[in-house]
C-alpha positions as CSV (number, residue, x, y, z in Angstrom):
1,M,156.1,-80.9,56.3
2,K,154.7,-77.9,57.0
3,V,156.5,-74.4,57.0
4,T,154.9,-70.9,57.2
5,V,156.2,-68.3,55.1
6,R,155.8,-64.7,55.5
7,L,156.5,-62.1,52.9
8,F,157.0,-58.8,53.6
9,A,157.2,-55.0,51.2
10,T,158.2,-55.9,47.7
11,F,158.2,-59.7,48.0
12,R,154.7,-59.5,49.0
13,E,153.3,-57.7,46.1
14,L,155.0,-60.7,43.7
15,C,153.3,-63.3,45.5
16,P,149.6,-62.9,44.3
17,T,148.3,-65.8,46.8
18,Q,149.7,-63.1,49.4
19,A,147.6,-60.5,48.6
20,G,145.7,-60.7,52.0
21,G,149.1,-60.0,54.0
22,G,148.7,-63.0,56.1
23,P,151.6,-65.8,56.6
24,L,151.5,-68.7,53.5
25,A,151.5,-72.3,55.0
26,I,153.4,-74.1,52.4
27,E,153.9,-77.8,52.4
28,A,157.4,-78.3,51.8
29,G,159.7,-81.5,50.8
30,E,161.3,-83.3,53.7
31,H,165.2,-81.6,53.7
32,E,163.8,-78.7,51.5
33,S,166.2,-75.8,51.5
34,V,165.5,-72.2,52.1
35,H,167.0,-71.6,48.7
36,G,164.1,-74.6,47.3
37,L,161.2,-72.6,48.9
38,L,162.0,-69.4,47.5
39,T,162.5,-71.2,44.1
40,A,158.9,-72.9,44.8
41,L,157.9,-69.5,45.4
42,R,159.3,-68.2,42.3
43,L,160.8,-65.3,43.5
44,P,163.4,-63.7,41.7
45,E,167.1,-64.9,42.2
46,E,168.1,-61.5,41.6
47,M,166.1,-59.6,44.0
48,P,168.2,-59.0,47.7
49,R,166.8,-60.2,50.5
50,I,166.9,-60.8,54.1
51,I,165.8,-64.5,55.5
52,L,164.9,-65.2,58.7
53,V,163.6,-69.0,59.8
54,N,162.6,-68.7,63.5
55,G,163.5,-64.8,63.8
56,Q,167.2,-65.9,63.3
57,L,169.1,-64.7,60.3
58,V,170.2,-67.5,57.7
59,A,171.6,-68.6,54.7
60,E,169.9,-70.0,51.9
61,D,171.2,-73.4,52.0
62,R,169.9,-73.7,55.8
63,I,167.7,-76.9,55.9
64,L,164.3,-76.2,56.8
65,Q,162.3,-78.4,59.7
66,E,158.7,-79.1,60.7
67,G,157.1,-75.9,61.8
68,D,159.9,-73.3,60.6
69,V,158.2,-69.5,60.2
70,V,160.5,-68.3,57.1
71,S,160.3,-64.5,57.0
72,I,161.2,-62.9,54.3
73,F,162.3,-58.9,53.4
74,P,163.6,-56.8,51.4
75,P,166.9,-54.8,52.4
76,L,165.4,-51.9,54.1
77,I,168.8,-49.3,52.4
78,G,170.0,-51.8,49.4
79,G,172.8,-54.4,48.6
80,K,172.6,-57.4,50.4
81,L,173.3,-58.5,53.6
82,E,176.5,-61.0,54.2
83,M,176.0,-64.0,56.3
84,D,179.8,-63.4,57.5
85,A,179.1,-60.5,59.8
86,P,176.2,-59.8,61.9
87,P,173.4,-56.8,60.2
88,P,174.1,-53.6,61.4
89,G,172.8,-52.4,64.6
90,A,172.6,-56.3,65.9
91,C,173.4,-57.4,69.3
92,T,176.4,-59.8,68.8
93,C,176.1,-60.5,73.0
94,R,174.8,-64.1,74.6
95,P,172.8,-64.5,77.5
């Protein structure tokens, strides 16, 4: 299945194929998790990161679907975002 990966800031610098700054089209296996994708991209596990799939904050155990867009950011002010709480300043209301 195909997914799109967008790397930002220091993560973009770690991926030579991202040199042009555009998104990466990745062929992922069926039932691939975000963690498996990160491992395939060889991104250092010790680097804190924020991961969005289709614009939604997700944990690394999330299973990817055909056509997902995975965006990977470093934290803006350090630390690792806890998945139990919304990010600072996030809107927690539902329409």
